[in-house]
N, C-alpha and C positions, 0 to 999 in steps of 0.2 A: 537257418532254414530259409530257403528262398521265398516261399510263400508264407505270409504272416497269418497262420491259422493253427489251431490246436490239433495236435496229432491224435489219431485214433488210438485206442488201447492196443497194446501188443496182445497177440492171440496165438495159441497153440492148437493145432489140429492133431487128434490122435486116431489112429486107425490100425487095421490088421488085414492081411491077405486072407481071403476066404478059406484057403486050404490050411491056415494056421502056420504057415512057414515063416512069416516075419511080421513085425510090428513097425509102424511108421509114425514119426512125429515131425510136424512142420511148424516152424514158428516165424512169424513176422515180428521182429524185435526192434523195429525202428524207434518206437517210443521209449523202450527200455534204454537203448543206447543214447538217445538224445537226453534223457533225464540224467544218465550217468555223466555225460559231458558237462551238464550244468553243475553237478556236484564237484567234479574233479578238474574241470577246465583243461581237458586233455588236448594235446596236439593231434593231428590226423593219425599218425602211426600208433600212438598210444591209444587213441580211440579205437582203432581197429583191433589192437591187441587185447585190451580189456573187453571191448564189445563182443568179440568172438567168444571169449571165455564165458562171459555172462550169458550169451545166447545158448551155448552148450549147457551151462549149469541149469538154466531154466527148463530145458527139455528133460534133462536127466533127473531133475528134482521131481517132476511129475511121475516118474517111475518108482519113486520111493513107496514103501508099503503103507505107511500110516501118517496121519496128521501129527506134526511135531518132529518128524524126521527131517534131516538136512543132509546135503552133500556139499562138500567144499572141494573145489579144484584149486590146487596150490601149485604155481609154477615158479621155480627158482632157477633162473638162468643168469648167465654172466653178461648179458647184453645191457644196454642203457636203460631198458624199461625197469630193471630190478625185479623185485618180488611182485607177482601178480596173483590176485586172490579173487575167487568168485564163490558165493554161497547161494545155493538154490534150496527152496523148501518144497514140501509135498504139493503145494498149490502152484508151483512154477514161478513164484516170486523170487527175486534175486537182489543181491547187493554185492558190491565189489570194491576192490582197492588196487591201485597200481602205485608202486613206490616212486616212480619218476613219471609224472603225467606230462612232462615236457619232452620225453623221449621221441625223437623224430629223425631217424637215420635217413640217408638219401634213398630215393625210390629205386626200384629195380629197373633194369634196362628196358623192360616192357611198360614202364610207367606206373606199375602197381606199388602200393605201399609195402615196404619190406618188414613185415612183422617178424619174420625169422631173424633178421638182423637185430631188431629191437629186443627180442627175447634172448638170443644167443644160445649157448650150450648149457645144459644143466639137467634138472629133473622135473617131472610132473607127478604130483601126488593127488590121490583121491581119499578124502576122509568122509566116511559115511557114518552118521550118527543115527542109528535105528533103534527106536524103543528105549528100553532101559539098559541095553547091552553096551559094552565097551565099544568105542568108535572103531570101525574097520578101516585100516589104512593100507593103501597100496601105492607103490612108487616105481616108476620106470625112468630110464634115461630119455630125454627129449629126442625125438627123431628128426624134426626139422625146425621146431619152434613156431610153426605156422598154425598151431593150435588144433585144427581139425584132424590132421594126420596123427598128431601126438595122442589125442584122446581116443581115436579109433584103434590105434596100436595098443593103448592101455587096455581097452576092453578085450582085444584079441589075446593079449599075452597074460593079463592078470585074471580075467574073468572068463576066458575062453568063449567069448561071444563075438562072432564075426559081425562087424559093424561098418556100415557106410555112413559117413558123416561129411556134410558140406556146410561150411560156415562162411558168411560174407558180410562185410561192412563197407559201405561207401560213404565218404565224407564230403560234404558240400564245400563250396568255396569260402563260406563264412564259418567253417569248422563245425557246423551242426551236422546231424546225421541225415544223409540223403536217402539211404536205404540200408536195411540190415535184416538178416534172417538166417535160417538154417534148416537142414533136413537131416534127420537121423533115422536110419533103417537098421534094425537088428534082427538077425536070424533067431528063430526059436528052435527048441529041440526037434530033431528029425525033420528038417525042411525038405520040401520036394526039390529034386535036382533041377527040374525045368524052371521052377520059380526062381531058384538061386541064379540060374543062368540069365534070366530076364532082368533080375535086379542088378546084376553086374553090368549087363549091357546098358541099362537105363542110367546107371551111375555116371556114365560118360557125359550125360546131358545136365548133370547137376554141378559141374565144376564152377561155373560162374553164377552161383545161386543168387547173389545180391542183385544181379542185373534183372532177374525175373521180378524181384520186388520193386526195383526201380521203375520197371515198366507198368507197375500197378497190378501185377498178377496176384490173385488170391491164393491162400493156402490150398484151397480145393483144386485150383488150376495147376498148381505145382505138384500136387499129389498125382494128378493125371500123367504128368511127365515122369515122375519117379516110379510109378507103378504101371507104366504103359504095357498093355496086353496082359495084365495080371488082375484077376477079379479081386476086389477088396471092399471093405466096409469102413466107413467113418464112424467112430464111436461117439466122439464129442469134440467140442471146441471150448478151450479155457481162456479166460481173460487173465493176463499176467502182467506184472509190472516191476519196476525197480522200487523196492521198499526196504528202507532201513528201520530196524526195530529198536533202535537205541532210544533212551528216555533219560530224564534227569534222575529218576528213581534208580534205574539200573546202573547208571554211571556212579551214583553216590554209593551204592552197594559195592561196586567194584573197587572204588577208592578205599572204602572202609575195610575191605578185605586185606589191605596191605598191613593193617595192624597199627596200633596207637604209636609205637616207637618209630616206625618208618614214616608215618604221617607227620609227627612232630619234627623229625629230621628234615623232611621236605619243606615244611613250613618255615623252619629256621633258615634254610637255604634261600627261600624266597626273600625273606627279610634282609639277609646278608647281601643280596643282590639289589637291594633298594626297592623291592616290589612289595605289594600288599601281602599281608599274612593270610593267604588263601591259595587254594590249589585249583587248577583247571584241567579237566579231563577232556581229551579230544577223541572224537569218533572218526576213524579213518574211512568209514564207508559213506558217510554223508558230510564229512568235514564240519560237523557241529561241535561247539565248545560248551562245556558245562563248568561253571565256576562255583566252588564251595568255600565257605568261610570255616575257620577253625571250630566255631561253635556248632556248625552243621555236621562237621565230621567227628567231633569228639564230645559234643554235648556240653 
């Protein structure tokens, strides 16, 4: 970060056109992405890859029906980034993982980070855990690997929801986040044709969304661009963040779920390698390690 100051909290604006044709969500996710960088030590293109995915997951999470629900965006491409995962909750809080945080292919000819090359070809899946029901899973082939186009295509194909989605992450020279954010507009049932035409026209002005945030524009000002000439109402603004919910207690429970036989085998392997007779569980979302002794695991 060029300026040595604490970043403001990331926020999501939620609104709807007055004729009920579409809903809109706008997020300034700079703080989320900067916190993610601190956890994962990502290079610029890896930052843009996971940062865009987290930005989308945060907005989509706020559309879940109940507290406790989650949405997971899982990208499995053959590019150097490897597996990319972002989990969003009902409150818009997120956590994420990238298999190769050092992925940093050459920039495009226009000087932009090549997220598509980092991701490669493969699939994008959505796993929605809603209430006590079995998780809902949908998967499509990646369209471009640039994240926004892939997610918009998923909504159109799998959920039949026409979606405008723009995501952007700018990385500073010191590898911190300079600007990040996104706009998501989804048509609701039986939209007005005139409103749809205006949304499509205005979408042309949302291509370089991160530049608006870099200039210091607010979510409200960006809403004016996205819904120009369309009457709309803002419902609320939510504070969201990068929040990993791991804990020592949860990790201990996870290790114990392996069973006594497996735990003893793993402990024996540790000793055979000249290491202490203990096991360490690693959280891939915040890179925290939790070490447990044999007594803690087996009593």
